[in-house]
Structures are given as structure tokens and as C-alpha cells.
C-alpha positions in Angstrom: -25.0 -10.3 15.6 -25.2 -7.3 18.1 -21.2 -7.3 18.4 -20.9 -7.0 14.6 -23.7 -4.2 14.6 -22.6 -2.1 17.8 -18.9 -2.7 18.0 -17.4 -3.6 14.6 -19.5 -1.8 11.9 -19.2 1.6 13.4 -15.4 1.4 13.2 -15.6 0.1 9.6 -18.3 2.5 8.6 -15.9 5.4 9.4 -13.2 3.6 7.2 -15.8 3.3 4.5 -16.7 6.9 4.7 -13.3 8.0 3.9 -13.0 5.5 1.1 -16.4 7.1 -0.4 -15.1 10.5 0.2 -11.8 9.8 -1.7 -13.5 7.8 -4.4 -16.7 9.8 -5.2 -16.8 13.0 -3.1 -13.8 14.9 -4.3 -11.6 14.1 -1.2 -8.3 14.3 -3.1 -5.1 12.2 -2.6 -3.5 15.4 -1.3 -6.4 15.8 1.2 -5.7 12.2 2.2 -2.3 12.4 2.6 -2.6 15.8 4.7 -5.1 14.1 7.1 -3.0 11.0 7.5 0.1 13.2 8.3 -1.9 15.1 10.7 -3.1 12.1 12.5 0.0 9.9 12.3 2.5 12.6 13.0 0.5 14.7 15.6 -2.7 13.3 16.9 -1.9 9.5 17.3 1.5 10.5 19.0 -0.4 12.7 21.5 -2.7 9.8 22.1 0.0 7.3 22.7 1.8 10.0 25.0 -1.3 10.5 27.1 -2.1 6.7 27.3 1.0 5.5 28.3 2.2 8.3 30.5 -0.9 7.7 32.6 -0.6 3.8 32.4 -0.2 1.8 35.5 2.7 0.0 34.3 3.0 -2.4 37.2 -0.6 -3.6 36.3 -0.2 -3.6 32.6 3.3 -4.8 32.2 2.7 -8.6 32.4 5.2 -11.2 30.6 2.7 -13.4 29.9 0.7 -10.6 28.0 3.8 -9.9 25.9 4.7 -13.4 25.2 1.3 -14.4 24.1 1.1 -11.6 21.8 4.9 -11.5 20.2 5.3 -15.3 20.0 2.2 -15.4 17.9 3.6 -12.5 15.8 7.1 -13.7 15.3 5.7 -17.2 14.5 3.6 -15.7 11.7 6.8 -13.9 10.4 8.6 -17.2 10.2 5.7 -18.9 8.5 5.1 -16.0 6.2 9.0 -15.8 5.3 9.2 -19.7 4.7 5.9 -19.7 2.6 6.9 -16.8 0.4 10.4 -18.2 0.0 10.0 -21.9 -0.5 6.3 -22.3 -1.6 6.0 -19.4 -3.9 9.7 -18.9 -5.0 9.8 -15.2 -3.9 13.6 -13.7 -3.5 14.8 -13.1 0.2 14.1 -9.5 0.1 10.4 -10.1 -0.9 10.1 -12.8 1.7 11.2 -10.4 4.5 8.6 -7.8 3.6 5.8 -10.5 3.2 6.9 -11.9 6.5 6.7 -8.3 8.0 3.0 -7.9 6.8 2.4 -11.1 8.6 4.1 -9.7 11.7 2.7 -6.0 11.8 -0.9 -6.1 12.9 -2.9 -2.7 12.9 -2.9 -2.5 16.8 -3.5 1.1 17.0 -6.0 2.3 14.3 -8.2 -0.8 14.6 -7.2 -2.6 17.8 -7.7 0.4 20.1 -11.2 1.6 18.9 -12.6 -1.8 18.6 -11.4 -3.0 22.1 -12.7 0.3 23.4 -16.2 -0.2 22.0 -16.3 -3.8 22.9 -15.2 -3.5 26.6 -14.7 0.1 27.5 -11.8 2.5 27.8 -10.8 0.5 31.0 -9.9 -2.5 29.0 -7.1 -0.8 27.0 -4.4 -1.0 29.4 -3.2 -4.2 27.7 -3.4 -2.6 24.3 -1.2 0.2 25.1 1.3 -2.1 26.8 1.6 -4.1 23.8 1.7 -1.0 21.4 4.6 0.4 23.6 6.8 -2.2 22.2 5.1 -2.7 18.8 6.7 -0.3 16.4 10.3 -0.1 18.0 10.7 -4.0 18.1 9.2 -4.7 14.8 10.8 -2.0 12.8 14.3 -3.1 14.5 13.6 -6.7 13.5 12.4 -5.9 9.9 15.5 -3.7 9.2 17.9 -6.3 10.5 16.2 -9.1 8.4 16.2 -6.9 5.2 19.9 -6.1 5.7 20.5 -9.7 6.1 18.8 -10.7 3.1 20.4 -8.0 1.0 23.9 -9.0 2.3 23.2 -12.9 2.0 23.4 -13.4 5.7 26.4 -11.5 6.4 26.4 -8.1 8.3 29.4 -6.5 6.9 28.8 -3.0 8.4 27.1 -3.4 11.8 27.9 0.3 12.8 26.0 1.6 10.0 23.1 -1.1 10.5 22.8 0.3 14.0 22.7 3.9 12.8 20.1 2.8 10.2 17.9 1.0 12.8 18.0 4.1 15.0 17.3 6.6 12.3 14.5 4.3 10.9 12.9 4.0 14.4 13.3 7.7 15.6 11.8 8.8 12.2 8.5 7.4 13.4 6.4 10.1 15.3 4.3 7.4 16.9 7.5 5.8 18.4 8.4 9.4 19.8 5.1 9.5 21.4 5.5 6.3 23.1 9.1 6.9 24.3 7.8 10.4 25.6 5.1 8.7 27.4 7.3 6.2 29.0 9.7 8.7 30.0 7.0 10.7 31.9 5.7 7.4 33.3 8.8 6.1 34.6 10.3 9.3 35.9 6.9 9.9 37.5 6.7 13.3 35.9 3.5 15.3 36.1 2.0 16.6 32.8 1.4 20.4 33.1 -2.3 21.2 33.0 -2.0 23.5 29.9 0.1 20.9 28.0 -2.4 18.0 29.1 -5.3 20.0 27.9 -3.7 20.4 24.5 -2.6 16.8 24.3 -6.3 15.7 25.2 -7.6 17.7 22.4 -5.4 16.3 19.8 -5.6 12.8 21.3 -9.6 12.9 20.8 -8.9 13.7 17.1 -6.6 10.6 16.7 -8.9 7.5 16.2 -11.5 9.2 13.9 -8.9 11.0 11.7 -6.9 7.9 11.3 -9.9 5.7 10.4 -11.1 8.3 8.0 -8.0 8.6 6.3 -7.2 4.9 6.2 -10.4 4.6 4.0 -8.9 7.0 1.6 -5.5 5.4 1.6 -7.1 2.0 1.0 -8.6 3.3 -2.2 -5.1 3.2 -3.8 -4.6 -0.3 -3.1 -5.6 -2.6 -6.0 -6.0 -6.4 -5.2 -4.3 -7.8 -8.2 -1.9 -10.7 -9.0 -0.3 -12.9 -6.4 -3.6 -14.0 -5.0 -2.2 -17.1 -3.3 0.5 -15.2 -1.6 -1.9 -12.5 -0.4 -4.4 -15.2 0.8 -1.3 -16.6 2.9 -0.7 -13.2 4.4 -4.4 -12.7 5.3 -4.7 -16.2 6.8 -1.6 -15.8 8.8 -2.5 -12.1 10.1 -6.2 -12.5 11.0 -6.5 -16.3 11.7 -3.2 -17.8 13.0 -1.9 -14.9 14.8 -4.7 -14.6 17.1 -5.3 -18.4 17.5 -1.6 -18.8 18.8 -2.3 -15.7 21.1 -5.2 -17.1 22.4 -4.0 -20.5 23.0 -0.8 -19.4 24.7 -3.0 -16.7 26.7 -5.5 -19.0 28.0 -3.7 -22.2 28.5 -0.1 -21.3 28.6 0.1 -18.2 30.7 -3.1 -18.1 32.3 -3.8 -14.3 31.3 -6.7 -12.4 33.1 -9.8 -11.9 31.3 -8.9 -8.2 30.5 -5.3 -9.2 29.4 -6.5 -12.0 27.1 -9.1 -9.7 25.5 -6.4 -7.1 24.7 -3.9 -9.6 23.5 -6.1 -11.4 21.1 -8.1 -8.6 19.7 -4.7 -6.7 19.1 -3.4 -9.9 17.2 -6.6 -10.4 15.2 -6.2 -7.1 13.4 -5.3 -6.8 9.7 -1.9 -5.8 8.7 -1.2 -2.1 9.2 -0.3 0.5 6.7 3.2 0.2 8.0 3.4 -3.2 6.2 3.0 -1.4 2.8 5.3 1.4 3.7 8.1 -1.0 4.8 7.8 -2.8 1.4 7.8 0.6 -0.3 10.7 1.7 1.6 12.8 -1.1 0.1 10.9 -1.5 -3.1 10.1 -5.1 -2.9 6.7 -7.1 -2.6 4.8 -3.7 -2.6 1.7 -5.2 -4.7 1.4 -8.2 -2.2 1.6 -6.0 1.0 -0.6 -3.2 -0.4 -3.3 -5.8 -1.4 -3.1 -7.7 1.8 -3.8 -4.7 3.8 -6.9 -4.0 1.7 -8.2 -7.5 1.7 -7.5 -8.4 5.2 -8.8 -5.2 6.5 -12.3 -6.2 4.9 -12.1 -9.8 5.9 -11.2 -9.0 9.6 -14.8 -7.7 10.2 -15.9 -11.3 10.2 -12.8 -12.7 12.0 -13.0 -10.0 14.7 -16.7 -10.7 15.1 -15.8 -14.4 15.8 -13.3 -13.6 18.3 -15.6 -11.3 20.2 -17.8 -14.4 20.5 -15.1 -16.7 21.6 -13.7 -14.2 24.2 -14.7 -14.6 27.8 
């Protein structure tokens, strides 16, 4: 019970404050959008830059860590796609977007603060190692799958697709924060003191602003219709993905305790808002993905609590 009270509930209370402010306290949609834009376009990229620029890549970059997390993620994409396509009879474009929701866990806005509260800041190396590949890899994969679905399996314009992928990835400020941090890290460039101080100030605002804004964003999502499909997305995201990651990490790749904690907790997070944004970008499965983000975020309070008891 102490894990629920001390680690998980403070994070979700901040989300709840944002929800309450948007619903009852006059925090308008424009204010929510402005806060989320500040967080995702400025504060969070600074957090990613700071964390990855100072990350010991030799210690954090471990193939077993990546494979445990990403095999679980892509397995859930395949299961989500096949379930949407062949069990629920959704068209291919819908199935890709639904599979993307099963794939894209909220590794940053939920995974980082919960891991930090549970195990301390020193335990975050594995989280940021996973996050460094998270958005670029998943957006590339999602765009390719959607284009294949739209063209019935034939890529008739590979050059245009490549341009669309690059444009889609570089449009994400968080990806730019990751790439900038990697450049400073791999080239062993020192961060100037004045710049570092400014980045630190913005980075400290990233998590609380994002969580508060996420609460306001979740107010817009209404769990309506398609409940069986939504239940499938929730189960794959917050139960199956961490179970696969735990099995591979503990018995397949022999991860260290810190690596196992980072991989499993990151994989146990609900689908991120990007799952809805991807569906909205293509105009498919928006109701399923929006509702899955909301419901899985609420349910994950209990499943994360369970994983905190299971993890060593």
C-alpha cells in the first residue's frame, strides 16, 4: 500500500489537479493547449537534452535492455493490429492506428516520474536510454505501416515516403531534444555553464507542467463506443507489454536490477497522448485511441502498483 500512496498517487494527483482545473476551475482549453505546448515543445526537450547529454552511454546502452522493451512493444503492435483487423473487423488504416496505441507507452510523462519516485534519480539511466530511441523508431514504423495500409501493401513512392518520415520525425521537438543530447554526448561536447543553467530551469518544469497539462487534455476524451477494442488496447498496453518485457529481461537477457526496473516500469505505462495524435493525424480510430489513453491511464495506477511489488 505504501508504494501506491508514496510513489504512484502523487503523480496521478497532479494529473487529477489538471483535470479538475480544466473541468471546474476555469482552466480553459486554450490554457491547457498553451501549457502542453510549453511543456512538449520547450521544457521536455530541455529535460531530454540534459539527461541524454549527461548519460553514460556505455553503462546505459545495453542490448538486453532495448530488446526486452522493444520486442514487447512490437509484439503488442502485432497483437493489436491482428485483433483490430480480424476480431473486430476494422479496416487496415484503423488497425494500424490501434496497433500504434498498443505500441506507444507513455515512457516520459509517466514512466520517468514514477521510476524516479520509486527508485531515485540514479535509476533513470535505463529509462532515458529507452526514450532515446522511442519516438524516432515508433513514428518511423507507424508512418511506414500506415502508408502500406493506404497503398494496399505497395510502396509506389519510396522517396516521398522517406521525406514524409523525416518530416514527421523532425517535426517533434522532443525528438530534436533527444538528437541534440546524443550529439553532445557522442561528441563529448561540454554544455556551456550559462546554457546549462537555463536548460536546468526549463527541465525542472517539464514533468509537473506535463502532468498537470495531461490532466486537462484527458478531460476532452470521452470513453464511448468500441469498448471491446478499447479493452484490448488497455490489456496489451499495461498488462501484456510489461509481462513480455519482464520475462525477457529477467530470464532471457539477465538484466541488472536497475535495468529490469527501468524496462518494466517504462513498458507498464498507459498509451501516451501521441497515440491519439497519430490517429488524429490520419483521421482514423480517433475515438478508440482517445478513450484508450484515458481509461488505460486510470487503470495503470493499479497495474503499476502490482509491478512495483513484483520487481526486485
